[in-house]
C-alpha positions as CSV (number, residue, x, y, z in Angstrom):
1,M,23.0,15.7,8.9
2,S,21.0,18.4,10.7
3,L,22.0,22.1,11.0
4,Q,22.3,21.7,14.7
5,T,24.8,18.8,14.3
6,R,26.8,20.7,11.8
7,L,27.0,23.8,14.0
8,R,28.1,21.6,17.0
9,I,30.9,20.2,14.9
10,A,32.0,23.6,13.7
11,R,31.9,24.9,17.2
12,R,34.1,22.1,18.5
13,S,36.6,22.4,15.6
14,I,36.9,26.2,16.0
15,A,37.4,25.9,19.7
16,N,40.1,23.3,19.3
17,Y,42.0,25.3,16.8
18,S,41.7,28.6,18.7
19,S,43.1,26.9,21.7
20,K,46.1,25.8,19.7
21,L,46.6,29.3,18.3
22,R,46.7,30.9,21.7
23,R,49.8,28.8,22.4
24,K,51.3,29.4,19.0
25,R,50.5,32.7,17.4
26,R,51.8,31.8,14.0
27,S,50.4,28.9,12.0
28,T,50.4,27.5,8.5
29,I,47.5,27.9,6.1
30,R,46.8,24.2,6.4
31,S,46.2,24.4,10.2
32,I,43.1,26.6,9.9
33,D,41.9,25.4,6.5
34,S,39.6,22.6,7.9
35,A,38.0,24.8,10.6
36,A,37.2,27.5,8.0
37,L,35.7,24.9,5.7
38,L,33.4,23.5,8.4
39,L,32.3,27.0,9.3
40,K,31.5,27.8,5.6
41,V,29.5,24.6,5.3
42,A,27.4,25.5,8.4
43,L,26.8,29.0,7.1
44,E,25.7,27.8,3.7
45,Q,22.7,26.0,5.2
46,P,19.2,27.5,4.5
47,L,17.6,29.8,7.0
48,I,15.8,28.4,10.1
49,E,12.4,29.6,8.8
50,H,12.9,27.4,5.7
51,A,14.7,24.5,7.5
52,I,12.1,24.0,10.2
53,K,8.6,23.5,8.9
54,P,5.6,24.1,11.1
55,V,3.6,21.1,12.3
56,Q,0.7,20.5,9.9
57,P,-2.5,18.6,11.0
58,N,-2.1,16.1,8.2
59,D,1.4,15.2,9.5
60,I,-0.3,13.9,12.6
61,D,-3.6,12.5,11.6
62,S,-5.1,12.4,8.1
63,G,-8.6,12.4,9.6
64,I,-8.4,15.9,11.1
65,H,-10.9,18.5,9.9
66,D,-9.6,21.3,7.8
67,D,-11.2,24.0,10.0
68,V,-9.1,23.2,13.1
69,D,-7.5,26.4,14.3
70,L,-4.1,25.5,15.6
71,S,-3.4,29.0,16.9
72,K,-6.0,28.3,19.6
73,I,-4.7,24.9,20.6
74,G,-2.1,24.0,23.2
75,N,1.2,26.1,23.3
76,C,1.3,27.4,19.7
77,H,2.1,30.9,21.0
78,E,5.1,29.5,23.0
79,I,6.2,27.6,19.9
80,R,6.1,30.8,17.8
81,T,8.1,32.7,20.4
82,S,10.7,30.0,20.6
83,L,10.9,29.9,16.8
84,K,11.5,33.7,16.7
85,E,14.3,33.3,19.3
86,L,15.8,30.6,17.2
87,Q,15.7,32.7,14.1
88,K,17.3,35.6,15.9
89,Y,20.3,33.5,16.9
90,E,20.5,32.2,13.3
91,I,20.8,35.7,12.0
92,M,23.5,36.5,14.6
93,I,25.5,33.4,13.4
94,Q,25.0,34.4,9.8
95,N,26.4,37.9,10.5
96,Q,29.2,37.0,12.9
97,G,30.1,33.9,10.8
98,G,30.3,36.0,7.6
99,E,32.6,38.5,9.3
100,L,34.7,35.7,10.7
101,V,35.1,34.1,7.3
102,N,36.2,37.4,5.8
103,L,38.8,37.9,8.6
104,L,40.1,34.3,8.1
105,T,40.3,34.8,4.4
106,K,42.4,38.0,4.7
107,E,44.7,36.5,7.3
108,L,45.3,33.2,5.4
109,S,47.7,35.0,3.1
110,T,49.9,36.0,6.0
111,G,49.9,32.7,7.7
112,A,49.1,34.3,11.1
113,I,46.0,35.0,13.0
114,S,45.3,38.1,15.0
115,R,44.0,38.5,18.5
116,A,40.9,40.2,17.1
117,T,40.2,37.1,15.0
118,I,40.5,34.9,18.1
119,D,38.0,37.1,20.0
120,R,35.7,36.9,17.0
121,I,35.9,33.1,17.1
122,Q,35.0,33.1,20.8
123,L,32.0,35.4,20.1
124,F,30.9,33.0,17.3
125,K,31.3,30.1,19.7
126,M,29.0,31.8,22.2
127,A,26.4,32.6,19.6
128,S,26.5,29.0,18.3
129,G,26.0,27.7,21.9
130,A,23.1,29.9,22.4
131,M,21.5,28.8,19.2
132,I,22.0,25.1,20.1
133,D,20.3,25.7,23.4
134,A,17.4,27.6,21.7
135,A,17.1,24.7,19.2
136,A,16.9,22.1,22.0
137,N,14.2,24.2,23.8
138,F,12.2,24.6,20.5
139,T,12.4,20.8,20.0
140,D,11.1,20.1,23.5
141,I,8.2,22.5,23.1
142,A,7.3,21.2,19.7
143,T,7.5,17.6,20.8
144,N,5.1,18.3,23.7
145,E,2.7,20.1,21.4
146,I,2.7,17.3,18.9
147,D,1.8,14.8,21.7
148,F,-0.9,17.2,22.8
149,L,-2.4,17.5,19.3
150,K,-2.2,13.7,18.8
151,N,-4.2,13.1,22.0
152,L,-6.7,15.8,21.1
153,F,-7.3,14.5,17.6
154,I,-7.6,10.9,18.8
155,Q,-10.3,12.0,21.3
156,E,-12.1,13.9,18.5
157,R,-12.0,10.7,16.3
158,E,-13.3,8.6,19.1
159,I,-16.2,11.0,19.8
160,R,-17.0,11.2,16.1
161,F,-17.0,7.4,15.8
162,K,-19.2,7.1,18.8
163,L,-21.8,9.5,17.4
164,E,-21.7,7.7,14.0
165,K,-22.3,4.4,15.9
166,E,-25.3,5.8,17.7
167,N,-26.8,7.2,14.5
168,F,-26.2,3.8,12.9
169,E,-28.0,1.9,15.7
170,L,-30.9,4.3,15.5
171,K,-31.3,3.9,11.8
172,A,-31.0,0.1,12.1
173,R,-33.9,0.0,14.6
174,M,-36.1,2.1,12.3
175,D,-35.5,-0.1,9.2
176,E,-38.0,-2.8,8.2
177,P,-36.7,-6.4,8.3
178,S,-35.5,-7.4,4.8
179,T,-35.6,-10.8,3.1
180,S,-32.8,-13.1,3.9
181,R,-30.0,-12.9,1.3
182,T,-27.6,-15.4,2.8
183,K,-25.9,-17.8,0.4
184,N,-23.5,-20.7,0.5
185,R,-23.6,-21.1,4.3
186,A,-20.7,-23.2,5.4
187,N,-21.5,-26.7,6.6
188,T,-19.8,-27.0,10.0
189,T,-19.9,-29.9,12.3
190,D,-18.4,-28.2,15.3
191,S,-20.0,-25.8,17.7
192,T,-17.9,-22.7,16.9
193,D,-21.0,-20.9,15.3
194,V,-18.8,-19.5,12.5
195,E,-20.7,-18.9,9.3
196,F,-19.5,-17.7,5.8
197,F,-21.4,-15.6,3.3
198,D,-20.8,-14.4,-0.3
199,A,-19.8,-10.8,-0.7
200,I,-22.9,-8.7,-0.7
201,E,-24.0,-5.2,0.0
202,G,-26.4,-3.7,2.4
203,S,-27.5,-6.1,5.1
204,F,-28.5,-9.7,5.6
205,E,-30.5,-11.6,8.2
206,I,-29.1,-14.3,10.5
207,A,-30.7,-16.1,13.4
208,S,-29.2,-14.6,16.6
209,N,-29.9,-12.5,19.6
210,E,-28.8,-8.9,19.7
211,Q,-25.0,-8.8,19.9
212,Q,-22.0,-7.3,18.2
213,V,-20.2,-9.3,15.4
214,L,-17.2,-8.9,13.2
215,V,-17.4,-9.0,9.4
216,R,-14.6,-8.9,6.9
217,E,-14.8,-8.7,3.1
218,K,-11.7,-9.4,1.0
219,G,-9.4,-8.4,3.8
220,K,-11.2,-5.2,4.8
221,Y,-12.4,-5.3,8.4
222,Q,-15.9,-4.2,9.2
223,A,-18.1,-4.1,12.3
224,S,-21.7,-4.8,12.5
225,L,-24.5,-4.9,15.1
226,R,-27.1,-7.6,15.2
227,I,-30.5,-6.0,15.9
228,N,-33.7,-8.0,15.6
229,N,-31.9,-10.8,13.8
230,K,-30.7,-8.3,11.2
231,V,-27.0,-7.6,10.5
232,E,-25.8,-4.2,9.3
233,Y,-22.1,-3.4,8.8
234,K,-19.7,-0.5,8.4
235,P,-15.9,0.1,8.5
236,L,-14.2,-0.5,11.9
237,L,-10.8,0.8,13.1
238,M,-9.5,-2.6,14.4
239,S,-7.7,-5.7,13.3
240,P,-9.5,-9.0,14.1
241,L,-7.7,-12.3,14.4
242,T,-9.3,-14.3,11.6
243,E,-7.6,-15.4,8.4
244,E,-8.6,-13.7,5.1
245,L,-11.3,-15.4,3.0
246,P,-11.3,-13.8,-0.5
247,G,-14.7,-13.1,-1.9
248,K,-16.6,-14.1,1.3
249,F,-17.7,-12.6,4.5
250,E,-16.6,-14.2,7.8
251,V,-18.9,-13.5,10.7
252,M,-17.3,-14.3,14.0
253,A,-19.6,-13.9,17.1
254,I,-18.1,-12.0,20.1
255,E,-19.7,-10.8,23.2
256,K,-21.5,-7.5,23.1
257,K,-19.0,-4.6,23.6
258,H,-19.4,-2.8,26.9
259,Q,-17.9,0.3,28.5
260,R,-14.9,-0.7,30.5
261,R,-14.4,0.6,34.0
262,T,-12.1,3.6,34.5
263,K,-11.5,3.5,38.3
264,I,-11.3,1.0,41.2
265,P,-11.7,1.5,45.0
266,F,-8.9,3.6,46.5
267,R,-6.2,1.7,48.4
268,P,-6.6,2.1,52.2
269,S,-3.8,4.1,53.8
270,N,-2.7,1.3,56.1
271,S,0.6,1.6,57.8
272,V,3.0,-1.3,56.7
273,N,6.0,-2.2,58.8
274,Y,8.5,-2.9,55.9
275,L,11.4,-3.1,58.3
276,A,9.8,-6.0,60.2
277,L,9.0,-7.7,56.9
278,A,12.6,-7.3,55.6
279,K,14.0,-8.6,58.9
280,H,11.8,-11.7,58.8
281,C,12.4,-12.5,55.1
282,V,16.1,-11.8,54.6
283,G,17.7,-14.6,52.5
284,K,14.4,-16.4,52.0
285,D,12.3,-16.9,48.9
286,P,9.2,-14.7,49.3
287,T,7.2,-17.1,47.0
288,K,7.3,-19.6,49.9
289,I,6.3,-17.1,52.6
290,S,2.7,-16.4,53.3
291,M,2.4,-12.6,53.2
292,P,-0.6,-10.5,54.1
293,V,-2.4,-8.7,51.4
294,D,-1.1,-5.4,52.8
295,F,1.9,-5.9,50.6
296,N,-0.1,-6.8,47.5
297,E,-1.9,-5.1,44.6
298,P,-5.2,-6.5,43.4
299,L,-3.7,-8.3,40.4
300,S,-2.1,-11.7,40.0
301,V,1.2,-12.5,38.4
302,L,-0.7,-13.8,35.4
303,Q,-2.4,-10.4,35.0
304,R,0.9,-8.6,35.5
305,S,2.3,-10.8,32.7
306,T,-0.6,-9.8,30.5
307,E,0.0,-6.2,31.3
308,D,3.2,-6.5,29.2
309,L,0.9,-6.4,26.2
310,E,-0.3,-2.8,26.9
311,Y,1.8,-1.5,24.0
312,V,1.3,-4.4,21.7
313,Y,0.4,-2.0,18.8
314,L,4.2,-1.9,18.4
315,L,4.1,-5.4,17.0
316,D,1.6,-4.3,14.4
317,M,3.9,-1.3,13.7
318,A,6.8,-3.7,13.2
319,L,4.8,-5.8,10.8
320,E,4.5,-2.9,8.5
321,E,8.3,-2.7,8.1
322,T,8.5,-5.2,5.3
323,Q,11.5,-3.7,3.5
324,D,13.9,-3.0,6.5
325,P,14.4,-6.1,8.8
326,S,16.7,-4.1,11.1
327,R,14.0,-1.5,11.8
328,R,11.5,-4.2,12.3
329,L,13.8,-5.8,14.9
330,A,14.4,-2.4,16.6
331,I,10.6,-1.9,17.0
332,V,10.2,-5.3,18.5
333,A,13.0,-4.5,20.9
334,I,11.2,-1.3,21.9
335,F,8.1,-3.4,22.5
336,A,10.1,-5.6,24.9
337,L,11.4,-2.4,26.6
338,S,7.8,-1.1,27.0
339,A,6.9,-3.9,29.4
340,Y,8.9,-2.2,32.1
341,S,7.1,1.2,31.8
342,T,5.0,0.9,34.9
343,T,7.4,-0.9,37.2
344,G,8.9,2.4,38.4
345,V,5.8,3.4,40.4
346,R,4.4,-0.1,41.1
347,T,6.2,-1.1,44.3
348,T,3.6,-3.5,45.6
349,K,3.6,-7.2,45.0
350,P,1.1,-9.1,42.7
351,F,-0.7,-12.1,44.1
352,N,1.1,-15.4,43.6
353,P,-1.3,-17.5,41.4
354,L,-2.5,-20.8,42.7
355,L,-1.5,-23.9,40.8
356,G,-3.9,-24.1,37.8
357,E,-5.0,-20.5,38.0
358,T,-5.6,-18.9,34.7
359,Y,-6.2,-15.5,33.2
360,E,-7.9,-14.7,29.9
361,C,-7.7,-11.3,28.2
362,D,-9.8,-11.1,25.0
363,R,-9.4,-7.6,23.5
364,S,-10.0,-8.6,19.9
365,A,-13.0,-6.3,19.8
366,D,-11.0,-3.1,20.5
367,F,-7.3,-3.9,20.2
368,G,-7.3,-6.9,17.9
369,W,-5.6,-9.4,20.2
370,R,-6.4,-12.0,22.8
371,S,-4.3,-14.0,25.3
372,V,-4.4,-16.8,27.9
373,A,-2.1,-17.3,30.8
374,E,-1.8,-20.2,33.3
375,Q,0.2,-21.0,36.4
376,V,1.8,-24.3,35.2
377,S,4.0,-24.9,38.2
378,H,3.9,-23.7,41.9
379,H,7.4,-24.6,43.1
380,P,9.2,-23.2,41.3
381,P,6.5,-20.6,40.4
382,T,6.1,-20.7,36.6
383,C,3.7,-18.7,34.4
384,A,3.0,-19.6,30.8
385,L,1.3,-17.1,28.5
386,Y,0.1,-17.2,24.9
387,A,-1.2,-14.3,22.8
388,E,-2.3,-13.9,19.2
389,G,-3.0,-10.8,17.2
390,R,-3.0,-9.5,13.6
391,R,-0.5,-11.8,11.9
392,W,1.7,-12.4,15.0
393,K,1.8,-14.9,17.9
394,L,3.6,-14.6,21.2
395,N,4.5,-17.4,23.5
396,Q,6.5,-17.2,26.7
397,S,7.0,-18.9,30.1
398,Y,9.0,-17.5,33.0
399,T,10.0,-18.9,36.4
400,L,10.4,-16.1,38.9
401,S,13.3,-16.3,41.3
402,T,12.8,-13.9,44.1
403,K,15.2,-13.0,47.0
404,I,15.2,-10.4,49.7
405,K,18.7,-9.0,50.2
406,G,19.0,-6.3,52.9
407,K,16.8,-3.5,51.8
408,S,16.1,-4.9,48.3
409,L,13.6,-7.3,46.8
410,C,15.2,-8.7,43.6
411,V,13.1,-10.6,41.0
412,S,15.0,-12.5,38.4
413,P,12.8,-14.0,35.6
414,V,14.2,-17.2,34.1
415,G,12.7,-18.0,30.7
416,S,12.2,-16.5,27.2
417,T,9.7,-14.7,25.1
418,Y,9.1,-15.9,21.5
419,I,7.3,-13.7,18.9
420,R,6.5,-15.1,15.4
421,F,5.4,-12.9,12.5
422,E,3.3,-14.8,10.0
423,D,4.1,-12.7,6.9
424,N,7.7,-14.0,6.5
425,D,8.0,-16.3,9.5
426,D,10.4,-14.0,11.5
427,L,11.0,-15.3,15.0
428,F,12.1,-12.9,17.7
429,V,13.5,-14.2,21.0
430,Y,14.5,-12.4,24.1
431,D,14.9,-12.8,27.9
432,K,13.7,-10.4,30.5
433,V,16.0,-8.4,32.8
434,M,16.2,-8.3,36.6
435,T,13.9,-6.0,38.7
436,A,14.9,-4.7,42.1
437,T,12.7,-2.9,44.6
438,T,14.7,-1.1,47.2
439,M,13.7,0.5,50.4
440,T,15.3,4.0,50.2
441,N,14.0,5.1,53.6
442,I,13.8,2.5,56.4
443,V,11.8,4.8,58.7
444,T,9.0,5.8,56.2
445,G,9.2,2.6,54.2
446,K,9.6,4.5,50.9
447,L,10.3,2.1,48.0
448,Q,11.9,2.6,44.6
449,T,12.0,0.1,41.8
450,E,14.8,-0.1,39.2
451,N,15.5,-2.5,36.3
452,F,19.0,-3.3,35.2
453,G,20.9,-5.8,33.0
454,D,21.2,-6.5,29.3
455,L,18.1,-7.4,27.2
456,V,19.1,-9.0,23.9
457,V,16.5,-9.5,21.1
458,M,17.5,-11.9,18.4
459,N,15.8,-12.5,15.0
460,A,16.4,-16.3,14.9
461,K,15.6,-16.3,11.1
462,T,17.9,-13.6,9.9
463,G,20.6,-13.5,12.6
464,G,20.0,-9.8,13.4
465,K,20.5,-8.7,17.0
466,C,19.6,-5.8,19.2
467,E,21.3,-5.3,22.6
468,L,19.7,-3.1,25.1
469,K,21.5,-2.1,28.3
470,F,19.4,-1.0,31.3
471,H,21.8,1.2,33.1
472,D,22.1,0.6,36.9
473,R,22.3,4.1,38.4
474,G,24.6,4.1,41.4
475,Y,24.7,6.6,44.2
476,F,27.4,8.7,42.5
477,S,26.4,8.1,38.9
478,R,25.8,11.2,36.7
479,E,23.7,9.2,34.2
480,E,20.1,10.1,33.6
481,P,17.8,7.8,35.8
482,R,16.3,4.8,34.2
483,K,18.3,5.1,31.0
484,V,18.4,2.5,28.3
485,T,20.8,2.4,25.3
486,G,21.2,-0.1,22.6
487,E,22.3,-0.9,19.1
488,V,20.6,-2.9,16.3
489,C,23.0,-4.9,14.1
490,D,22.4,-6.7,10.9
491,P,23.5,-10.4,10.5
492,N,27.0,-9.2,9.6
493,G,27.4,-7.2,12.8
494,L,27.0,-3.8,11.2
495,V,25.2,-1.2,13.4
496,E,22.2,0.1,11.5
497,Y,20.1,1.7,14.3
498,R,20.7,3.0,17.8
499,I,18.1,3.2,20.6
500,E,18.0,5.7,23.4
501,A,15.2,5.5,25.9
502,I,14.0,6.1,29.4
503,W,12.2,2.9,30.3
504,D,9.3,4.6,32.0
505,R,8.9,7.5,29.5
506,Y,9.9,7.1,25.9
507,A,12.1,5.4,23.3
508,H,14.0,7.2,20.4
509,L,15.3,5.3,17.3
510,Y,18.2,6.7,15.3
511,K,19.1,5.5,11.8
512,I,22.9,5.2,11.5
513,D,24.9,5.5,8.2
514,S,28.2,3.7,7.4
515,D,30.2,6.5,9.1
516,E,28.1,6.1,12.3
517,K,26.4,9.4,11.8
518,I,22.7,10.0,12.4
519,E,20.6,10.0,9.2
520,H,17.1,10.0,10.7
521,E,15.4,10.1,14.2
522,D,12.0,8.8,15.3
523,T,10.2,8.7,18.6
524,I,8.7,5.2,18.4
525,W,7.1,4.9,21.8
526,T,5.9,7.2,24.6
527,I,4.2,6.1,27.8
528,N,0.4,6.5,28.2
529,S,-0.5,9.0,30.8
530,L,-1.8,7.7,34.1
531,P,-5.5,8.2,34.9
532,E,-6.8,10.7,37.5
533,N,-6.2,9.6,41.1
534,S,-3.9,6.8,39.9
535,S,-1.7,7.2,43.0
536,Q,-4.6,6.2,45.1
537,M,-5.5,3.3,42.9
538,H,-2.2,1.3,43.3
539,N,-0.6,3.5,40.5
540,F,-2.5,1.6,37.9
541,T,-2.7,2.6,34.3
542,K,-6.0,2.6,32.5
543,F,-5.1,-0.8,31.0
544,A,-4.3,-2.2,34.5
545,I,-7.5,-1.0,35.9
546,E,-9.4,-3.0,33.3
547,L,-7.5,-6.2,33.8
548,N,-9.4,-7.3,37.0
549,E,-12.8,-6.1,35.8
550,P,-15.4,-8.8,36.4
551,E,-16.4,-10.6,33.1
552,D,-18.9,-13.3,32.3
553,G,-17.9,-16.5,30.5
554,V,-14.3,-16.9,31.7
555,A,-12.9,-20.1,33.1
556,S,-13.8,-21.0,36.7
557,T,-10.0,-20.7,37.5
558,D,-9.7,-17.2,36.2
559,S,-7.9,-14.6,38.5
560,R,-11.0,-12.4,38.3
561,L,-12.8,-15.0,40.3
562,R,-10.2,-15.3,43.1
563,P,-12.1,-14.3,46.2
564,D,-9.2,-12.9,48.3
565,Q,-7.9,-10.8,45.5
566,R,-11.4,-9.4,44.9
567,L,-11.9,-8.6,48.6
568,M,-8.5,-6.9,48.6
569,E,-9.5,-4.7,45.6
570,D,-12.7,-3.8,47.4
571,G,-10.7,-2.7,50.5
572,D,-11.8,-5.6,52.8
573,W,-8.3,-6.5,53.8
574,S,-9.2,-8.4,57.0
575,N,-11.4,-10.9,55.2
576,A,-9.0,-11.0,52.3
577,N,-6.2,-12.1,54.6
578,A,-8.4,-14.8,56.2
579,I,-9.5,-16.3,52.9
580,K,-6.0,-16.1,51.4
581,Q,-4.7,-18.3,54.2
582,K,-7.6,-20.8,53.6
583,L,-6.9,-20.9,49.9
584,E,-3.2,-21.6,50.4
585,E,-3.9,-24.3,53.0
586,A,-6.3,-26.0,50.6
587,Q,-3.6,-25.9,47.9
588,R,-1.2,-27.6,50.3
589,V,-3.8,-30.3,51.0
590,R,-4.2,-31.0,47.3
591,R,-0.4,-31.2,46.9
592,K,-0.1,-33.7,49.7
593,E,-2.9,-35.8,48.2
594,R,-1.1,-35.9,44.9
595,E,2.1,-36.9,46.6
596,E,0.4,-39.7,48.4
597,K,-1.2,-41.0,45.2
598,G,2.1,-40.6,43.3
599,T,0.5,-38.4,40.6
600,A,1.8,-35.1,39.2
601,S,-0.2,-32.0,38.3
602,R,-0.5,-31.1,34.7
603,P,-1.5,-27.8,33.1
604,V,-5.0,-27.7,31.5
605,W,-4.3,-25.3,28.7
606,F,-0.6,-25.7,28.1
607,V,1.4,-28.8,27.2
608,R,5.1,-29.6,27.4
609,K,6.9,-29.6,24.1
610,S,9.0,-32.5,23.0
611,E,12.7,-31.9,22.5
612,E,12.2,-31.8,18.7
613,E,9.6,-29.0,19.1
614,M,11.6,-26.8,21.4
615,I,13.5,-23.8,19.9
616,D,15.8,-23.7,22.9
617,K,16.0,-24.9,26.5
618,N,13.5,-22.2,27.6
619,D,10.9,-23.0,25.0
620,V,9.0,-25.5,27.2
621,Y,5.2,-25.0,26.8
622,K,2.8,-24.6,23.9
623,F,-0.8,-23.4,24.1
624,N,-3.7,-25.7,23.7
625,D,-6.1,-24.0,21.2
626,E,-9.0,-26.0,22.6
627,Y,-9.4,-23.2,25.2
628,W,-11.5,-21.0,22.9
629,R,-13.8,-23.9,21.9
630,Y,-14.4,-24.7,25.6
631,K,-15.1,-21.0,26.2
632,M,-17.6,-20.8,23.3
633,N,-19.5,-23.8,24.7
634,D,-19.1,-22.7,28.3
635,E,-17.7,-26.1,29.2
636,W,-15.4,-25.4,32.2
637,D,-15.9,-28.8,33.9
638,V,-12.3,-29.7,33.0
639,C,-11.0,-26.9,35.3
640,P,-9.9,-27.8,38.8
641,K,-11.8,-26.3,41.7
642,I,-8.9,-24.2,43.1
643,F,-11.0,-21.5,44.7
644,D,-12.9,-23.8,47.0
645,Y,-11.8,-23.7,50.7
């Protein structure tokens, strides 16, 4: 238990007993014995300067240079000032508490307590309160400074890695071609172009054009660059998707890494009549209403679903928790919570995908995961998504039920998310909560988005459960806005962790002992800062800006190739609206033709599961792994021509 917690308990106990003593001047020794004991326990703690250790660079990042001068970084002066103030109050409590203990000891023999002692208790109570406030202030300042240092050191590491890569490329171009040292090339009959090599050092030649590849030796990930048919390799800070091949290299070709975009055209400041829209759509399903692009953002629902994976590093973090299944469950729950982090400022509507529309996001080169999403049904609108990363797989499908009620647009996702860890076959299952966008000012059209409901994450293997409550803040509620609280229980229902979060800012995790007292506290997740001018770019995060970036080699049905969405992003809203109507009309024609022929549409990359394969009623679709083979061969003839009009 922390010193701050002990002081708070002592403060409350002393205040309680002093209140009783005002009404009854005489008391037994037993009546003040517990308060005196708590006070002595608090005073016997070490001094603040020993209890609170300064932040060390190695506590943040082991790769930091030893010559970093922390005194010149961030708010270190403010931290030192706050620490001195905290130590001042600690000395006051030591002095006043010592005197108070002496007075209580003398008066215990008489069984009565004097007015002077009560005044001393009040004085100690004030000093304790001041110290608690100072401790909270110090904690806030130190937390902000740690976040600042983390970002600074990460930037330094990225710059250092970039310089090393440039030096490596320069050296590789100057080297003479060496004799081929490849051995034991795998005989493959498919066209995946995956080759295997014995573990060697240095470099080896392979017939290929200049492109980046991945190499792994005995589980250690490495990167390489093919230059003039020669492959060099070095350590890489990433986690590819391939299985481990002991004693061999696995070379998996990927497209050459490029610098991703950091900005998009600013959103035009068009005046939108939200009141007229609300009046026209009250009680109707907006998915069946043709809306102008004025109400959209240049992303599809498929891309918004993929945006849930922005903080997918939390799943890799959970995989490292091999000894504590409850903590692993808690981190997975925080990952589920992080999917709502941008909804507070994103009040525009994503494009409804056309039936058969897809979206591929291959970030295996930098983040170590890749995903594919497809619109598998149009009425009701259903999106299926599959993602795979380092020893985990995610599968989900959601049908969006949308209604406009008065001033609010309510979106209720019906479906489930399934995450399987490959190390011990843990299976985590959860459903999403409701999102409501409300017009807070009818005149100006100001919108506000809130999430509310209960999000329950289950470990289907162990029976552990985490319940997260998204608090619905009413007009007269005193709760902090966008608050989330939850508990993580073991299979026997015993609470082992508590979660407190603000869904668009951070998530704290508390370890709870058998007496429901806090043993340990961690900040598991904090939101990424928005890029410069984000408010003029649809309030997009850096990750969202990259989602609709044009990319070669994707399926012909990919959302990046949707013409009205691309025109809308470029600011040509007039032509975007015209093409949007043509695309929707062409879709209605295709639907009518299927009805006349008596045929039903089928997804291309997802298939329906049989009842024996389904985990529950929401586990409907499974991914067809053939997608990646078609991509490698650039064979997209199987895709419907949904963007023709």
